[in-house]
Backbone as CSV, one residue per row, in Angstrom:
resi,resn,N_x,N_y,N_z,CA_x,CA_y,CA_z,C_x,C_y,C_z
1,MET,0.835,-1.310,-0.311,-0.271,0.240,-0.320,0.838,1.693,-0.046
2,ILE,1.793,1.064,0.174,3.088,2.853,0.904,3.559,2.510,-0.323
3,VAL,4.075,1.600,-1.091,4.483,1.587,-2.151,3.664,2.183,-3.194
4,ALA,2.392,1.602,-3.387,1.799,1.725,-4.559,1.463,3.813,-4.135
5,LYS,1.536,4.138,-3.087,0.962,5.489,-2.481,2.405,6.081,-2.923
6,ARG,3.578,5.887,-2.781,4.400,6.255,-3.322,5.156,6.487,-4.654
7,SER,4.424,5.275,-5.623,4.385,5.853,-6.902,3.409,6.847,-7.632
8,ARG,2.406,6.731,-6.714,1.529,7.495,-7.567,1.980,8.982,-7.270
9,MET,2.288,8.743,-5.940,3.260,10.664,-5.691,4.636,10.916,-6.774
10,LEU,4.898,9.766,-6.776,6.549,9.761,-8.038,5.622,10.363,-9.268
11,ALA,4.482,9.642,-9.759,4.411,9.822,-10.998,3.609,11.100,-11.187
12,ILE,3.016,12.059,-10.146,2.261,13.205,-10.228,3.724,14.021,-10.301
13,LEU,4.237,13.659,-9.394,5.737,14.618,-9.292,6.314,14.753,-10.656
14,LEU,6.426,13.391,-11.178,7.103,13.724,-12.763,6.146,14.367,-13.317
15,ALA,4.753,14.396,-13.265,3.750,15.111,-14.373,4.320,16.143,-13.997
16,THR,4.475,16.848,-13.143,4.450,18.414,-12.852,5.301,19.040,-13.082
17,LEU,6.608,18.339,-13.069,8.045,18.432,-13.753,8.215,18.327,-15.202
18,MET,7.230,17.644,-16.234,7.575,17.866,-17.531,6.430,18.926,-17.687
19,ALA,5.346,18.905,-16.910,4.372,20.313,-17.368,5.502,21.570,-17.025
20,GLY,5.969,21.994,-16.250,6.817,23.009,-15.681,8.251,23.219,-16.513
21,ALA,8.554,22.015,-17.178,9.906,22.404,-18.014,9.670,23.296,-19.130
22,PHE,8.232,23.238,-19.461,7.751,23.820,-21.243,7.759,25.534,-20.386
23,LEU,7.896,25.551,-19.213,7.779,27.347,-18.964,8.333,27.890,-18.824
24,LEU,9.852,27.225,-18.824,10.947,28.205,-18.258,11.582,28.434,-18.977
25,PRO,11.357,28.215,-20.574,11.873,29.258,-21.468,12.451,30.809,-21.248
26,ALA,13.253,31.637,-21.596,13.255,32.783,-21.756,11.841,33.438,-22.497
27,CYS,11.261,34.862,-22.125,10.350,34.839,-23.235,10.864,36.673,-23.750
28,ALA,10.400,36.745,-25.043,10.556,37.195,-26.134,9.987,38.673,-25.921
29,THR,10.476,39.327,-26.310,8.873,40.771,-26.482,9.236,41.134,-28.075
30,VAL,7.947,41.316,-28.673,7.977,41.401,-29.950,8.294,43.151,-30.253
31,PRO,8.946,43.489,-31.049,9.087,44.962,-31.237,7.854,45.478,-31.660
32,LEU,7.771,46.714,-31.350,6.963,47.880,-31.730,5.144,47.113,-30.837
33,SER,4.915,46.341,-30.946,4.160,45.906,-29.971,3.929,45.936,-28.488
34,GLY,5.161,45.544,-27.574,6.126,45.352,-26.760,5.224,44.129,-25.930
35,ARG,4.433,43.259,-26.873,4.041,42.056,-26.204,4.952,41.103,-26.259
36,SER,4.785,40.328,-24.848,5.673,39.578,-23.965,5.565,37.611,-24.758
37,GLN,6.273,37.175,-25.385,5.698,36.182,-25.626,6.400,34.918,-25.283
38,ILE,5.816,33.546,-25.085,6.931,32.601,-24.922,7.676,31.465,-25.978
39,MET,8.639,31.659,-25.773,8.992,30.679,-27.355,10.118,29.746,-27.311
40,ILE,9.573,28.712,-27.462,10.272,27.252,-27.269,10.629,27.061,-28.238
41,VAL,10.374,27.392,-29.388,10.904,26.873,-30.794,12.161,27.892,-31.270
42,GLY,13.333,27.239,-31.663,14.501,28.515,-32.106,14.085,28.415,-33.790
43,GLN,14.550,29.683,-33.644,14.735,30.214,-34.934,14.844,29.712,-35.748
44,GLU,15.888,29.074,-35.792,16.394,28.611,-37.164,15.309,27.241,-37.585
45,ASP,15.245,26.794,-36.864,14.007,25.294,-36.863,12.723,26.335,-37.085
46,GLU,12.551,27.291,-36.697,11.027,27.370,-37.509,11.506,28.031,-39.330
47,ARG,12.369,28.834,-39.425,13.163,29.297,-40.710,12.869,27.857,-41.793
48,ALA,13.701,27.031,-40.822,13.618,25.694,-41.912,12.255,24.829,-42.209
49,LYS,11.368,25.209,-41.563,10.085,24.238,-41.346,9.605,25.504,-42.475
50,GLY,9.390,26.298,-42.538,9.241,27.378,-43.310,9.242,27.540,-44.725
51,GLY,10.969,27.010,-44.687,11.063,26.348,-45.821,10.739,25.464,-46.857
52,ARG,10.664,24.422,-46.175,9.951,22.733,-46.144,8.634,22.829,-46.710
53,MET,8.074,23.920,-45.746,6.126,23.929,-46.092,6.379,25.025,-47.797
54,TYR,6.791,25.699,-47.902,7.256,26.651,-48.860,7.429,25.722,-50.301
55,GLN,8.644,24.902,-50.136,8.733,24.128,-51.274,7.542,23.010,-51.334
56,TYR,7.107,22.522,-50.346,6.036,22.027,-50.788,4.412,22.171,-50.849
57,LEU,4.167,23.406,-50.650,3.077,24.303,-51.601,3.283,24.587,-52.789
58,TYR,4.541,25.133,-53.111,5.395,25.385,-54.736,4.531,24.322,-55.225
59,ASN,5.731,22.859,-55.199,5.599,21.891,-55.346,3.830,21.731,-55.915
60,GLN,2.773,21.362,-55.185,1.774,21.040,-55.245,0.919,22.094,-56.143
61,TYR,1.276,23.199,-55.746,0.654,23.835,-56.816,1.072,23.970,-58.220
62,ARG,2.372,23.960,-58.597,2.923,23.369,-59.904,2.367,22.526,-60.317
63,TRP,2.325,21.217,-59.620,1.701,20.122,-60.276,0.730,20.466,-60.852
64,ARG,-0.333,21.322,-60.391,-2.035,21.695,-60.468,-1.817,21.979,-61.818
65,GLY,-0.537,22.891,-61.830,-1.065,23.706,-63.183,-1.576,24.909,-62.305
66,LEU,-1.397,25.418,-61.005,-1.738,26.588,-60.461,-0.841,27.781,-60.237
67,VAL,0.422,27.509,-60.443,1.064,28.416,-60.308,1.691,29.321,-61.287
68,ILE,1.467,30.445,-61.238,1.544,31.482,-62.348,2.860,31.701,-62.737
69,ASP,3.157,31.870,-63.626,4.875,32.173,-64.371,4.530,33.644,-64.342
70,ARG,5.802,34.196,-64.013,5.976,35.462,-64.477,5.776,35.914,-65.825
71,ASN,5.910,35.130,-66.705,6.244,35.729,-68.167,4.974,34.990,-68.982
72,SER,4.448,34.532,-68.269,3.277,33.948,-68.999,2.527,34.998,-69.954
73,SER,1.894,35.953,-69.377,1.243,37.045,-69.779,1.857,38.445,-69.074
74,TRP,1.402,39.373,-69.758,1.675,40.789,-69.304,0.903,41.204,-68.396
75,GLN,-0.477,40.245,-67.741,-0.969,40.907,-66.462,-0.320,40.213,-65.527
76,ALA,0.011,38.790,-65.673,1.104,38.280,-64.439,2.402,39.225,-64.495
77,LYS,2.808,39.179,-65.629,4.278,40.148,-65.558,4.112,41.414,-64.883
78,ARG,2.857,42.628,-64.785,2.332,43.213,-64.011,2.127,42.760,-62.518
79,ALA,1.793,42.033,-62.530,1.293,41.762,-61.043,2.739,41.186,-60.451
80,TYR,3.490,40.166,-60.514,4.561,40.289,-60.095,5.542,41.805,-59.803
81,GLU,5.259,42.195,-60.665,6.412,43.861,-60.647,5.472,44.608,-59.810
82,THR,4.527,44.533,-59.200,3.937,45.067,-58.398,4.403,44.797,-56.965
83,VAL,4.406,43.747,-56.919,4.555,42.657,-55.417,6.024,43.106,-55.656
84,ASP,6.995,42.813,-56.444,8.468,42.948,-56.277,8.781,44.687,-56.228
85,ARG,8.122,45.416,-56.258,8.067,46.828,-55.715,7.586,47.283,-54.588
86,VAL,6.780,46.327,-54.363,6.129,46.616,-53.024,6.857,46.153,-51.819
87,LEU,7.626,44.819,-51.995,8.825,44.322,-51.057,9.708,45.229,-50.898
88,ALA,9.976,45.243,-52.451,11.720,46.454,-52.367,11.421,47.129,-51.240
89,ARG,10.173,47.753,-51.018,10.385,49.077,-49.716,9.511,48.366,-48.577
90,LEU,8.836,47.325,-48.537,8.358,47.111,-47.051,9.586,46.511,-46.324
91,GLY,10.589,45.195,-47.288,11.459,44.735,-46.564,12.643,45.465,-45.893
92,PRO,13.230,46.872,-46.226,13.963,47.021,-45.516,13.630,47.946,-44.564
93,ALA,12.374,48.512,-44.607,11.550,49.162,-43.468,11.331,48.288,-42.434
94,ALA,10.880,46.705,-42.821,10.774,46.048,-41.761,12.061,45.689,-41.277
95,SER,12.897,45.589,-41.818,14.082,45.017,-41.105,14.566,46.348,-40.214
96,GLN,14.211,47.485,-40.515,15.165,48.487,-39.595,13.947,48.934,-38.296
97,LEU,13.102,48.249,-38.615,11.737,48.487,-37.539,11.842,47.303,-36.368
98,MET,11.631,45.935,-37.077,11.908,44.876,-36.093,12.947,44.180,-36.176
99,ARG,14.150,45.008,-36.344,15.700,44.658,-36.415,15.994,43.081,-36.707
100,ARG,14.809,42.504,-37.462,15.237,41.309,-38.288,16.001,41.536,-39.726
101,ASP,16.202,40.335,-40.241,16.780,40.366,-41.567,15.638,40.158,-42.585
102,LEU,14.713,40.652,-42.754,13.791,40.878,-43.920,13.599,41.759,-45.437
103,TYR,14.813,41.272,-45.803,15.169,42.405,-47.321,14.550,41.457,-48.045
104,SER,15.138,40.173,-48.298,15.269,39.538,-49.152,13.651,38.408,-49.278
105,TRP,12.961,38.262,-50.505,11.605,37.741,-50.297,11.643,36.572,-51.049
106,ARG,10.821,35.395,-51.104,10.577,34.447,-52.053,8.899,33.915,-51.834
107,TYR,8.264,34.373,-53.023,6.858,34.162,-53.018,7.021,33.493,-54.418
108,PHE,5.054,32.965,-54.305,4.846,32.604,-56.103,3.713,32.811,-55.535
109,ILE,2.469,33.423,-56.835,1.307,33.576,-57.022,0.046,32.047,-57.615
110,VAL,-0.280,32.285,-57.215,-1.472,31.213,-56.892,-2.600,31.461,-58.167
111,HIS,-3.189,30.922,-59.208,-3.860,31.120,-60.076,-5.445,30.334,-59.062
112,SER,-5.970,31.349,-58.625,-7.245,31.118,-57.696,-8.223,32.362,-57.400
113,ARG,-9.619,31.580,-57.599,-10.309,33.217,-56.801,-9.986,33.891,-55.281
114,VAL,-9.723,32.739,-54.866,-9.561,32.872,-53.278,-8.708,34.264,-52.759
115,ARG,-9.122,35.058,-52.102,-8.533,36.489,-51.585,-7.882,36.343,-50.678
116,ASN,-6.658,36.018,-50.341,-6.084,35.683,-49.558,-4.347,35.418,-50.118
117,ALA,-3.664,35.642,-48.774,-2.515,35.817,-48.912,-1.962,34.981,-47.743
118,GLY,-0.842,34.350,-47.993,-0.302,33.554,-46.272,1.366,33.557,-46.262
119,SER,1.827,33.674,-45.509,3.346,33.981,-45.172,3.990,32.657,-44.201
120,LEU,5.315,32.411,-44.983,5.730,31.664,-43.856,7.377,31.628,-43.282
121,PRO,7.862,31.234,-41.955,8.909,31.502,-41.576,9.960,31.156,-42.851
122,GLY,10.880,32.054,-42.706,12.174,32.074,-43.734,11.907,33.361,-44.885
123,ASN,11.296,34.152,-44.863,10.959,35.451,-45.607,10.279,35.119,-47.002
124,HIS,9.226,33.512,-46.573,8.431,33.012,-47.846,6.626,33.750,-47.637
125,LEU,6.117,34.197,-49.227,4.914,34.214,-49.626,4.489,33.329,-50.320
126,VAL,3.011,33.507,-49.900,2.237,32.840,-51.019,0.895,33.830,-51.315
127,ILE,0.630,34.003,-52.726,-0.301,34.609,-52.970,-1.832,34.500,-53.598
128,TYR,-2.746,34.668,-53.649,-3.717,33.830,-54.149,-4.236,35.239,-54.990
129,GLY,-4.582,34.734,-56.305,-5.051,35.428,-57.297,-5.976,36.392,-57.455
130,GLY,-7.108,35.915,-56.600,-8.139,36.849,-56.556,-7.656,37.956,-55.651
131,PHE,-7.090,38.377,-54.538,-6.533,39.046,-54.087,-6.599,40.639,-54.839
132,PHE,-5.684,40.024,-56.246,-6.023,40.974,-57.105,-7.077,41.982,-57.742
133,LYS,-8.443,41.052,-57.337,-9.709,41.646,-57.778,-9.949,43.063,-56.447
134,VAL,-9.301,43.007,-54.937,-9.671,44.021,-54.393,-8.050,45.330,-53.985
135,ALA,-7.165,44.502,-54.221,-5.802,44.842,-54.137,-5.100,45.505,-55.568
136,GLN,-5.477,46.691,-55.911,-5.311,47.331,-57.194,-4.554,48.543,-57.182
137,THR,-3.928,48.676,-56.225,-2.410,49.867,-56.215,-1.508,49.369,-55.589
138,GLU,-0.148,50.412,-55.496,0.517,49.608,-54.637,0.210,49.571,-52.844
139,GLU,-0.513,51.436,-52.332,-0.794,51.205,-51.507,-2.016,49.879,-50.803
140,ASP,-2.593,49.299,-51.500,-3.209,48.004,-51.235,-2.194,47.049,-50.992
141,TRP,-1.540,47.037,-51.879,-0.903,45.719,-51.639,0.673,46.251,-50.052
142,ALA,0.732,47.158,-50.111,1.693,47.568,-48.754,0.927,47.179,-47.862
143,THR,-0.656,47.390,-47.635,-1.491,46.831,-46.447,-1.337,45.278,-46.312
144,VAL,-1.474,44.703,-47.305,-1.748,42.994,-47.409,-0.557,42.573,-46.656
145,LEU,0.962,43.055,-48.119,2.016,42.188,-47.403,2.512,43.221,-46.597
146,GLY,2.306,43.878,-46.151,3.369,44.488,-44.684,1.976,43.951,-43.505
147,HIS,1.045,43.213,-43.253,0.495,42.331,-42.693,0.980,41.086,-42.694
148,GLU,1.281,40.703,-43.713,1.742,38.946,-43.564,3.537,38.983,-43.361
149,ILE,4.218,40.407,-43.681,5.832,40.294,-43.223,5.614,40.512,-42.156
150,ALA,4.399,41.234,-40.850,4.457,41.262,-39.299,4.405,40.154,-39.002
151,HIS,3.572,38.815,-39.384,3.604,37.990,-38.891,4.843,36.880,-38.826
152,ILE,5.791,37.433,-39.822,6.690,36.788,-39.891,7.978,37.620,-39.077
153,ALA,8.226,38.659,-39.195,8.929,39.702,-38.140,8.552,39.378,-36.517
154,ALA,7.115,39.108,-36.175,6.924,38.617,-34.828,7.154,37.151,-34.440
155,ARG,7.630,36.623,-35.474,7.591,35.462,-35.238,6.364,34.308,-34.436
156,HIS,5.258,34.639,-35.046,3.741,34.023,-34.677,3.630,32.518,-34.753
157,SER,4.234,32.165,-36.164,4.469,30.803,-36.601,5.104,30.049,-35.372
158,GLY,6.337,30.991,-34.901,7.150,29.707,-33.500,6.197,29.977,-32.457
159,GLU,5.508,31.054,-32.272,4.415,31.089,-31.265,3.272,30.385,-31.132
160,ARG,2.786,30.041,-32.399,1.904,28.771,-32.133,2.332,27.648,-32.064
161,GLU,2.961,27.358,-32.671,4.033,26.128,-32.173,4.490,25.735,-30.890
162,SER,4.822,26.699,-30.034,5.259,26.711,-28.552,3.886,26.444,-27.668
163,HIS,3.075,27.462,-28.357,1.860,27.104,-27.700,0.960,25.806,-27.498
164,GLY,1.192,25.143,-28.763,0.877,23.370,-28.862,1.408,22.928,-28.369
165,LYS,3.068,23.130,-28.466,3.845,22.495,-27.391,3.707,22.402,-26.286
166,LEU,3.433,23.399,-25.618,2.814,23.445,-23.825,1.361,23.117,-23.522
167,ALA,0.589,23.080,-24.842,-0.741,22.000,-24.420,-0.561,20.954,-24.297
168,GLU,0.418,20.161,-25.250,0.406,18.774,-25.288,0.655,18.388,-23.919
169,ALA,2.100,19.017,-23.596,2.358,18.782,-22.184,1.545,18.911,-21.055
170,ALA,0.673,19.980,-21.234,-0.609,20.295,-20.484,-1.266,18.808,-20.186
171,TYR,-1.620,18.829,-21.611,-2.585,17.295,-21.534,-1.958,16.468,-20.879
172,LEU,-0.713,15.582,-20.746,0.467,14.371,-20.452,0.647,14.698,-18.839
173,ALA,0.715,16.302,-18.699,0.963,15.715,-17.584,-0.460,15.495,-16.644
174,ALA,-1.260,15.741,-17.254,-3.061,16.041,-16.568,-3.121,14.738,-16.567
175,ALA,-2.902,13.390,-17.880,-3.157,12.483,-18.105,-2.012,11.412,-17.116
176,LEU,-1.315,12.012,-17.042,-0.088,11.018,-16.074,-0.851,11.029,-14.855
177,GLY,-0.965,12.435,-14.129,-1.056,12.704,-13.096,-2.626,11.482,-12.887
178,LEU,-3.809,11.795,-13.517,-5.151,11.312,-13.241,-4.892,9.668,-13.137
179,SER,-3.958,9.222,-14.252,-3.502,7.677,-13.928,-2.869,7.108,-12.751
180,ALA,-2.210,7.900,-12.318,-1.677,7.980,-10.778,-2.358,7.686,-9.587
181,ILE,-3.238,8.603,-9.966,-4.579,9.293,-8.778,-5.443,7.569,-8.679
182,TYR,-5.635,7.234,-9.965,-7.119,6.238,-10.002,-6.101,4.855,-10.659
183,GLY,-4.737,5.146,-10.423,-4.189,3.244,-10.451,-4.462,2.857,-11.917
184,GLY,-4.178,3.876,-12.835,-4.062,3.394,-14.222,-5.016,3.571,-15.404
185,TYR,-6.092,3.106,-14.318,-7.284,3.697,-15.605,-8.271,4.651,-14.990
186,PRO,-8.588,5.757,-15.230,-9.126,6.610,-14.560,-10.836,6.726,-15.064
187,PRO,-11.823,6.689,-14.005,-13.011,7.093,-14.073,-13.521,7.037,-15.675
188,PRO,-14.454,7.541,-15.839,-15.483,8.399,-17.161,-14.910,9.300,-17.059
189,ILE,-15.826,9.885,-15.802,-15.478,11.635,-15.426,-14.328,12.268,-15.431
190,ALA,-13.415,11.275,-15.311,-11.720,11.945,-15.949,-11.670,12.430,-17.166
191,GLY,-12.647,11.319,-18.191,-12.374,11.409,-19.717,-13.420,12.409,-19.937
192,HIS,-13.877,12.794,-19.197,-14.929,14.042,-19.640,-14.145,15.383,-19.106
193,ALA,-13.861,15.067,-18.106,-13.030,16.680,-17.606,-11.535,16.688,-18.363
194,MET,-11.212,15.740,-19.207,-9.892,15.619,-20.361,-10.299,16.142,-21.514
195,ASN,-11.505,15.943,-21.698,-11.785,16.518,-22.784,-12.380,18.086,-22.900
196,GLY,-12.837,18.276,-21.741,-13.659,19.675,-21.741,-12.211,20.068,-21.591
197,ALA,-11.149,20.140,-20.654,-9.644,21.060,-20.715,-9.147,20.925,-22.372
198,GLN,-9.522,20.261,-23.158,-8.816,20.417,-24.620,-10.009,21.428,-25.026
199,LEU,-10.937,21.415,-24.560,-12.467,22.667,-25.320,-11.239,23.995,-24.482
200,LEU,-11.191,23.656,-23.282,-11.171,25.285,-22.519,-9.998,26.058,-23.365
201,VAL,-8.427,24.927,-23.801,-7.417,25.348,-24.068,-7.666,25.891,-25.420
202,GLN,-8.294,24.965,-26.095,-8.738,25.609,-27.379,-9.331,26.999,-27.881
203,TYR,-10.239,27.154,-26.926,-11.565,28.400,-27.537,-10.725,29.248,-26.370
204,GLY,-10.200,28.799,-24.906,-9.844,29.670,-24.251,-8.146,30.255,-23.966
205,PHE,-7.511,29.771,-25.051,-6.345,29.693,-25.051,-5.527,29.792,-26.376
206,LEU,-5.438,28.858,-27.290,-5.278,28.832,-28.821,-5.627,29.818,-29.301
207,LEU,-6.719,29.905,-29.737,-7.659,30.590,-30.582,-7.643,32.087,-30.120
208,PRO,-7.881,32.301,-29.004,-7.603,34.054,-28.549,-6.152,34.605,-28.923
209,PHE,-5.124,33.780,-28.619,-3.723,33.923,-29.240,-3.400,34.130,-30.641
210,SER,-4.555,33.381,-31.257,-4.580,33.401,-32.806,-4.855,34.560,-33.196
211,ARG,-5.952,35.048,-32.628,-6.608,36.599,-33.201,-5.736,37.743,-32.485
212,THR,-5.252,37.222,-31.411,-3.943,38.636,-31.006,-2.856,38.595,-31.734
213,HIS,-2.489,37.798,-32.732,-1.779,37.676,-33.722,-2.115,38.385,-34.739
214,GLU,-3.841,38.262,-35.169,-3.906,38.838,-36.240,-4.281,41.139,-35.918
215,TYR,-4.532,41.062,-34.654,-4.809,42.025,-34.222,-3.134,42.740,-34.442
216,GLU,-2.246,42.355,-34.057,-0.515,42.600,-33.575,-0.457,42.649,-35.244
217,ALA,-0.508,41.718,-35.793,-0.085,41.916,-37.075,-0.542,42.967,-38.068
218,ASP,-1.918,43.440,-37.684,-2.530,44.782,-38.412,-1.687,45.847,-37.753
219,LEU,-0.944,46.023,-36.464,-0.224,46.525,-36.165,0.607,47.174,-36.332
220,ILE,1.581,46.212,-36.474,3.026,45.888,-37.242,3.402,46.141,-38.882
221,GLY,1.991,45.833,-39.292,1.825,45.870,-40.542,1.707,47.267,-41.418
222,LEU,0.892,48.121,-40.467,0.225,49.597,-40.113,1.590,50.586,-40.317
223,MET,2.716,49.916,-39.185,3.764,50.462,-38.957,5.004,50.406,-40.126
224,ILE,5.176,48.990,-40.631,5.609,48.630,-41.497,6.296,49.787,-42.723
225,MET,4.545,49.688,-43.094,3.791,50.833,-44.463,4.515,51.742,-44.232
226,ALA,4.136,52.595,-43.136,4.361,53.962,-42.986,5.622,54.590,-43.247
227,LYS,6.282,53.265,-42.423,7.938,53.485,-42.812,8.375,53.731,-44.263
228,ALA,7.633,52.969,-44.887,8.256,52.574,-46.694,7.612,53.869,-46.984
229,GLY,6.734,54.396,-46.146,6.389,55.991,-47.549,4.972,55.995,-47.434
230,TYR,4.571,54.717,-46.973,2.534,54.658,-47.887,2.080,55.352,-46.487
231,ASP,1.063,55.991,-47.205,0.004,56.481,-46.044,-0.840,55.305,-45.244
232,PRO,-0.875,55.699,-44.241,-1.241,53.983,-43.609,-2.884,54.434,-43.389
233,GLU,-3.084,55.463,-44.070,-4.405,55.830,-44.068,-5.758,55.147,-45.125
234,ASP,-4.644,54.481,-46.093,-4.709,53.388,-47.438,-5.008,52.448,-46.613
235,ALA,-4.436,51.980,-45.564,-5.186,50.771,-45.318,-6.879,50.679,-44.619
236,ILE,-6.774,51.411,-43.906,-8.217,51.701,-43.195,-9.115,51.882,-44.675
237,ARG,-8.684,52.216,-45.869,-9.780,52.533,-46.951,-9.789,50.908,-47.856
238,PHE,-8.750,50.570,-47.476,-8.828,49.077,-48.016,-9.303,47.965,-47.725
239,TRP,-9.267,48.116,-46.321,-10.241,47.015,-45.612,-11.475,47.335,-45.534
240,LYS,-11.876,48.516,-45.658,-13.613,49.325,-45.391,-13.868,48.605,-47.132
241,ARG,-13.008,48.546,-47.981,-13.598,48.185,-49.310,-13.500,46.717,-49.207
242,TYR,-12.555,45.690,-48.914,-12.433,44.613,-48.775,-13.676,43.852,-47.596
243,VAL,-13.796,44.518,-46.511,-14.650,43.756,-45.564,-16.158,44.081,-46.591
244,SER,-16.480,45.165,-47.633,-17.844,45.206,-47.976,-18.425,43.952,-49.359
245,GLU,-16.830,43.433,-49.658,-17.274,42.606,-50.520,-16.409,40.847,-50.096
246,SER,-16.755,41.050,-48.935,-16.202,40.108,-48.072,-17.519,39.480,-47.527
247,LYS,-17.731,37.898,-47.516,-19.322,37.397,-47.259,-18.509,36.094,-46.258
248,ARG,-17.948,36.655,-45.254,-17.267,35.815,-44.033,-18.024,36.407,-42.756
249,SER,-18.840,35.763,-42.493,-19.086,35.733,-40.726,-18.360,36.707,-39.694
250,ASP,-19.252,37.483,-39.697,-18.893,38.623,-38.130,-18.614,38.168,-36.942
251,VAL,-18.619,36.398,-37.146,-18.624,35.887,-35.479,-17.066,35.604,-35.530
252,ASP,-16.659,35.631,-34.675,-15.156,35.580,-33.818,-14.924,34.837,-33.030
253,PHE,-15.992,34.420,-32.023,-15.265,33.137,-31.329,-14.493,31.892,-31.120
254,PHE,-14.701,31.723,-32.455,-14.607,29.953,-32.982,-14.144,30.293,-34.210
255,SER,-13.352,31.406,-34.312,-12.411,31.859,-35.904,-11.087,32.204,-34.673
256,THR,-10.329,32.244,-35.939,-8.704,32.583,-35.388,-8.549,33.910,-36.063
257,HIS,-9.923,34.626,-36.685,-9.256,35.666,-36.946,-10.129,36.772,-36.093
258,PRO,-10.482,38.055,-35.966,-11.028,38.868,-35.509,-12.121,39.231,-36.301
259,SER,-13.308,39.295,-35.786,-14.017,40.107,-36.397,-14.229,40.969,-37.425
260,ASN,-14.730,40.913,-38.506,-14.186,42.116,-39.777,-14.982,43.593,-39.112
261,HIS,-15.410,43.596,-38.356,-16.013,45.210,-37.321,-14.505,45.809,-36.400
262,ALA,-14.322,44.422,-35.749,-13.343,44.689,-34.440,-12.331,44.907,-35.379
263,ARG,-11.555,44.243,-36.302,-10.707,44.431,-37.128,-10.351,45.672,-37.372
264,LEU,-11.365,46.183,-38.046,-11.399,47.930,-38.355,-11.383,49.081,-37.931
265,GLU,-11.846,48.557,-35.993,-12.175,49.436,-35.119,-10.609,49.602,-34.670
266,ALA,-9.751,48.324,-34.357,-8.494,47.974,-33.943,-7.724,48.832,-34.629
267,LEU,-7.497,48.511,-36.287,-6.672,49.434,-37.553,-7.137,51.270,-37.018
268,LYS,-8.642,51.814,-37.025,-8.465,52.773,-36.504,-7.894,53.350,-35.524
269,GLU,-7.612,52.843,-33.889,-6.937,53.213,-32.953,-5.485,53.049,-33.010
270,ASN,-5.303,52.458,-34.099,-3.853,52.379,-34.011,-2.793,53.353,-35.007
271,LEU,-3.996,53.950,-35.845,-3.282,54.948,-36.932,-2.554,56.159,-36.441
272,PRO,-3.005,56.882,-35.145,-2.290,57.409,-34.577,-0.598,56.963,-34.532
273,LYS,-0.690,56.121,-33.900,0.557,55.198,-33.748,1.619,55.323,-35.261
274,ALA,0.514,55.234,-36.221,1.708,55.461,-37.767,1.744,56.837,-37.956
275,ARG,0.764,57.184,-38.247,0.959,58.717,-38.370,2.399,59.423,-38.298
276,PRO,2.632,59.302,-37.208,3.943,60.078,-37.030,5.161,59.471,-37.917
277,VAL,5.626,57.948,-38.013,6.302,57.509,-38.524,6.395,57.944,-39.933
278,TYR,4.945,58.283,-40.392,4.963,58.203,-42.288,5.568,59.402,-42.693
279,ARG,5.540,60.535,-41.169,5.129,61.666,-41.342,6.431,62.299,-40.996
280,ASP,7.792,61.826,-40.702,8.468,61.664,-40.133,9.524,61.375,-41.367
281,LEU,10.384,63.030,-41.593,11.019,63.062,-42.571,12.699,62.740,-42.379
282,SER,12.920,62.074,-41.346,14.275,61.047,-41.534,14.426,60.282,-42.174
283,TYR,13.219,59.385,-42.382,13.448,57.795,-42.647,14.193,58.047,-43.754
284,ASP,15.268,56.952,-44.426,16.291,56.610,-45.306,14.942,56.914,-46.555
285,PRO,15.663,57.876,-47.318,14.736,57.837,-48.744,14.875,56.617,-49.894
286,ARG,15.971,55.659,-49.314,15.909,54.892,-50.383,14.634,53.713,-50.030
287,ILE,14.238,53.802,-48.634,13.301,52.543,-48.165,12.092,53.541,-48.673
288,ALA,11.968,54.786,-48.426,10.501,55.309,-49.444,10.243,54.784,-50.771
289,GLY,11.437,54.935,-51.777,11.718,54.464,-52.827,11.539,56.130,-53.695
290,LYS,11.722,56.785,-53.197,11.933,58.651,-53.687,13.119,58.938,-53.643
């Protein structure tokens, strides 16, 4: 009896130590927003994974004949040239503001009606052709690409992976603890408790953090485009037009993205932070392309 009790206590202690081990890494601070983040994923590992995912996506879309070649038509050439010009201004600006190497980029455009763009660690972008329906000017693209660059600059991918590892550690620790308490076979109520804990982590921790990332990317993207010499007011005009043409639900609790209304309001609140950067005559004229 004493041996069994000690074994249970040892298992509980082990579970506690396993969970605590993931909470020890040094916290990082996101430039511009000042938010603290727990990062247990190395930056080089993050960039390597991003590169592999980018190549996988490229190969998949290329195999399906959906990658738009730069010289396939005058429209394609103009689209690539527009993105090139915007990245040539945003990259140096982002590098200065975020104190990271964001100068060079790899991207491709997908033949699709989807109005979306995605970013991957290692300075990779995937742009879906449907976005050219609403992003018609360089200022529009500065808004879109500034947001995607911000995700990479703030290491949101690595942070999400870190959160996932923390959640896995918490589940494992809880399972070990329950197994020790109930002799290896916890009653059904314990299983329900575990399921409830998973839902709580998903909707009370992981998804809200994803929405935090979107708000943060909007703020940092606004600052990046302002530093590059683009008027941040154009971001408000773009998102108003995008929202008016979007059919996405405005319910944000079960979404990784904020609601359309909340996003626009947050952008308006952040404008006073970006205006001084845009009006600062001390910025490097090479960044603004003037």
